[in-house]
C-alpha positions as CSV (number, residue, x, y, z in Angstrom):
1,M,-43.5,-18.6,-13.2
2,A,-41.4,-21.8,-13.7
3,A,-39.3,-19.9,-16.2
4,K,-38.7,-17.1,-13.7
5,R,-37.6,-19.6,-11.0
6,K,-35.3,-21.3,-13.4
7,N,-33.7,-18.0,-14.4
8,A,-33.3,-17.0,-10.7
9,T,-31.6,-20.4,-10.0
10,K,-29.3,-19.8,-13.0
11,E,-28.4,-16.4,-11.8
12,L,-27.7,-17.6,-8.3
13,T,-25.5,-20.4,-9.6
14,E,-23.5,-18.0,-11.6
15,L,-23.2,-15.7,-8.6
16,V,-21.8,-18.5,-6.4
17,R,-19.5,-20.1,-8.9
18,S,-18.0,-16.9,-10.1
19,A,-16.9,-15.8,-6.5
20,R,-13.2,-16.0,-6.0
21,V,-13.4,-14.3,-2.6
22,V,-16.3,-14.6,-0.2
23,L,-16.8,-12.0,2.4
24,W,-19.0,-13.3,5.3
25,D,-20.9,-11.3,7.8
26,F,-20.5,-13.2,11.1
27,D,-23.7,-13.0,13.3
28,G,-26.4,-14.5,11.0
29,P,-24.7,-16.2,8.0
30,I,-22.1,-18.0,10.1
31,C,-23.8,-18.4,13.4
32,G,-26.6,-17.0,15.7
33,L,-24.2,-15.4,18.1
34,F,-26.8,-14.4,20.7
35,A,-29.0,-17.5,20.3
36,V,-28.8,-18.2,24.1
37,H,-26.9,-15.2,25.6
38,S,-29.5,-12.8,24.1
39,A,-28.6,-9.5,22.6
40,E,-31.5,-7.9,24.4
41,V,-30.0,-8.9,27.8
42,V,-26.6,-7.5,26.7
43,A,-28.3,-4.2,25.7
44,D,-30.1,-3.9,29.0
45,D,-26.8,-4.5,30.8
46,L,-25.2,-1.7,28.9
47,V,-28.0,0.6,29.5
48,E,-27.8,-0.2,33.3
49,W,-24.1,0.4,33.3
50,L,-24.6,3.8,31.7
51,A,-27.2,4.6,34.2
52,S,-25.0,3.6,37.1
53,R,-22.6,6.3,36.0
54,G,-25.4,8.9,35.6
55,L,-25.1,8.7,31.9
56,S,-28.4,7.2,30.8
57,G,-29.2,10.5,29.0
58,L,-26.6,9.6,26.4
59,V,-29.1,7.3,24.7
60,T,-32.6,8.2,23.5
61,E,-35.7,6.1,24.5
62,T,-35.8,4.9,20.9
63,E,-32.2,3.7,21.1
64,R,-32.8,2.0,24.4
65,D,-36.0,0.3,23.0
66,S,-34.0,-1.0,20.0
67,L,-32.6,-3.7,22.5
68,D,-29.6,-3.7,20.1
69,P,-26.1,-3.4,21.8
70,Q,-24.6,-2.1,18.5
71,V,-27.2,0.7,18.3
72,L,-26.3,1.7,21.9
73,L,-22.6,1.7,21.2
74,R,-22.9,3.8,18.1
75,A,-25.2,6.2,19.8
76,V,-22.7,6.8,22.6
77,D,-19.9,7.2,20.1
78,D,-21.8,9.7,18.1
79,R,-22.0,11.9,21.1
80,H,-18.6,11.1,22.7
81,S,-16.5,9.9,19.9
82,G,-13.0,8.7,20.9
83,S,-13.6,9.1,24.6
84,D,-12.5,6.8,27.4
85,L,-16.3,6.1,28.0
86,V,-16.7,4.8,24.4
87,V,-13.5,2.6,24.8
88,E,-14.8,1.1,28.0
89,L,-18.3,0.5,26.6
90,E,-16.9,-1.2,23.5
91,E,-14.8,-3.4,25.7
92,R,-17.8,-4.4,27.8
93,L,-19.6,-5.3,24.6
94,T,-16.6,-7.3,23.3
95,K,-16.6,-9.3,26.6
96,E,-20.3,-10.0,26.2
97,E,-19.7,-11.2,22.6
98,L,-16.9,-13.4,23.7
99,R,-19.2,-14.9,26.4
100,A,-21.8,-15.5,23.7
101,T,-19.5,-17.5,21.5
102,S,-19.7,-20.5,23.8
103,T,-23.4,-20.8,23.2
104,A,-23.6,-19.4,19.7
105,R,-25.8,-21.6,17.4
106,P,-24.1,-22.6,14.1
107,T,-26.1,-21.5,11.1
108,A,-27.3,-24.7,9.3
109,F,-24.9,-25.7,6.6
110,A,-22.5,-22.9,7.3
111,D,-19.5,-25.0,8.5
112,V,-19.6,-27.4,5.6
113,L,-20.3,-24.6,3.0
114,I,-17.3,-22.7,4.2
115,Q,-15.1,-25.8,4.2
116,T,-16.3,-26.9,0.7
117,W,-16.0,-23.4,-0.8
118,R,-12.4,-23.1,0.6
119,A,-11.5,-26.6,-0.7
120,L,-12.6,-25.6,-4.1
121,G,-10.2,-22.6,-4.1
122,A,-12.3,-19.6,-3.0
123,R,-10.7,-17.5,-0.3
124,M,-12.7,-16.4,2.7
125,A,-12.9,-13.3,4.9
126,V,-15.1,-12.2,7.8
127,T,-16.3,-8.6,7.5
128,T,-18.4,-7.8,10.5
129,N,-19.4,-5.3,13.1
130,N,-18.7,-7.7,15.9
131,S,-15.4,-7.9,17.7
132,P,-12.7,-9.8,15.8
133,R,-11.8,-11.4,19.1
134,A,-15.2,-12.9,19.3
135,V,-15.0,-14.1,15.7
136,R,-11.6,-15.8,16.3
137,A,-12.9,-17.5,19.4
138,Y,-15.9,-18.9,17.6
139,L,-14.0,-20.0,14.5
140,E,-11.3,-21.7,16.6
141,D,-14.0,-23.7,18.5
142,R,-15.6,-24.8,15.3
143,G,-12.2,-25.7,13.6
144,L,-12.8,-23.1,10.9
145,T,-9.9,-20.8,11.6
146,P,-7.7,-22.3,8.7
147,C,-10.5,-21.4,6.3
148,F,-10.3,-17.7,7.1
149,A,-7.0,-16.8,8.9
150,P,-5.7,-14.2,8.8
151,H,-8.6,-12.4,7.1
152,I,-10.9,-11.4,9.9
153,Y,-12.0,-7.8,9.8
154,G,-14.3,-6.7,12.7
155,R,-15.0,-3.8,14.9
156,T,-12.2,-1.3,15.6
157,Q,-12.0,1.8,17.8
158,D,-13.1,3.8,14.7
159,L,-16.7,3.0,15.3
160,H,-17.9,5.5,12.6
161,R,-16.4,3.0,10.1
162,L,-18.8,0.2,11.1
163,K,-21.0,-1.1,8.3
164,P,-22.8,0.3,6.4
165,D,-19.5,2.0,5.8
166,P,-17.5,-0.3,3.5
167,H,-14.3,0.0,5.5
168,C,-14.0,-3.6,6.6
169,L,-14.9,-4.9,3.1
170,N,-12.3,-2.7,1.6
171,R,-9.7,-3.8,4.0
172,A,-10.4,-7.5,3.1
173,L,-10.3,-6.8,-0.5
174,S,-7.0,-4.9,-0.3
175,A,-5.3,-7.5,1.9
176,M,-6.4,-10.3,-0.4
177,G,-5.6,-8.4,-3.6
178,A,-9.0,-9.0,-4.9
179,A,-11.2,-6.9,-7.3
180,P,-14.6,-6.1,-5.9
181,A,-16.3,-7.8,-8.9
182,A,-14.5,-11.1,-8.1
183,A,-15.9,-11.1,-4.6
184,L,-19.3,-12.0,-3.0
185,M,-20.6,-10.6,0.3
186,I,-23.0,-12.8,2.3
187,G,-25.0,-10.8,4.8
188,D,-28.3,-10.6,6.6
189,S,-28.8,-6.9,7.2
190,L,-29.5,-3.7,5.4
191,S,-26.1,-2.4,6.6
192,D,-24.5,-5.4,4.9
193,L,-26.3,-4.7,1.7
194,E,-25.3,-1.0,1.7
195,A,-21.7,-1.7,2.6
196,A,-21.5,-4.2,-0.3
197,A,-23.0,-1.7,-2.7
198,R,-20.6,1.0,-1.6
199,A,-17.6,-1.3,-2.1
200,G,-18.9,-2.5,-5.4
201,V,-19.2,-6.1,-4.3
202,P,-22.0,-8.4,-5.4
203,F,-24.4,-9.3,-2.6
204,L,-26.2,-12.4,-1.5
205,G,-28.7,-12.0,1.3
206,Y,-29.3,-14.6,4.0
207,A,-32.7,-14.3,5.8
208,R,-33.8,-16.6,8.6
209,N,-37.4,-15.6,8.2
210,E,-39.8,-14.0,5.6
211,P,-39.8,-10.5,7.2
212,K,-36.0,-10.3,7.0
213,A,-36.1,-11.5,3.4
214,K,-38.8,-9.0,2.5
215,L,-36.7,-6.2,4.1
216,L,-33.6,-7.1,2.0
217,T,-35.6,-7.6,-1.2
218,E,-37.4,-4.3,-0.9
219,A,-34.1,-2.6,-0.2
220,G,-32.7,-3.9,-3.5
221,A,-31.1,-7.2,-2.8
222,G,-31.2,-9.2,-6.0
223,H,-30.7,-12.6,-4.4
224,V,-31.9,-13.7,-0.9
225,V,-31.9,-17.3,0.4
226,G,-33.5,-18.6,3.5
227,S,-31.0,-21.5,3.8
228,L,-27.4,-22.0,2.9
229,E,-28.1,-25.4,1.6
230,P,-28.8,-24.4,-2.0
231,L,-25.3,-22.8,-2.2
232,L,-23.8,-26.0,-1.0
233,E,-25.7,-27.9,-3.7
234,I,-24.4,-25.5,-6.4
235,L,-20.8,-26.0,-5.4
236,R,-21.2,-29.8,-5.2
237,G,-23.0,-29.8,-8.5
């Protein structure tokens, strides 16, 4: 067992130190965006807005019960892609994400890890399904903009290209002139894992709790951490 742990630590060290480009998911690895202004409340508001327009039938009961605003947005886009309705719904979600940035909870060790990694020469990008406007607002407030700018790749009007589609990862790699094998994706969801696999980018899972860790591991994630501190220790080592 000790040998197995030692080997896992060695593999994680190699994964971190070999990364020349780090692609970060936003909500989770960098911060808890909806720590106070909850995603469930946002989802309920979107459902109520649809209902006020007589459009509650556009989302199924399962989609409503997900309490995930991203699920609702994609569901409506699947049925009315490119419509003014989708544009307006996406803008409403963006405004809620911007509102949430003021109370977002920084992920432990994320700020210092980003700054340390950047200081050591790695280049950073955000690859997220959240609005790039919300990402910029949060990074600016935390003084992290210089670590990422201009490489922030978030939700666009082409909602079918949200992760697990690798579009935002490929945009980042192309803009930075980086080979997929030289990059590392840090994400906390199955869509992050799948997007990284489809882009050919090594993946490191971040899980706040054991159920999320189990979900990522069972889906094939080779490395999952419950804290970013070990990564910081590797870089400082």
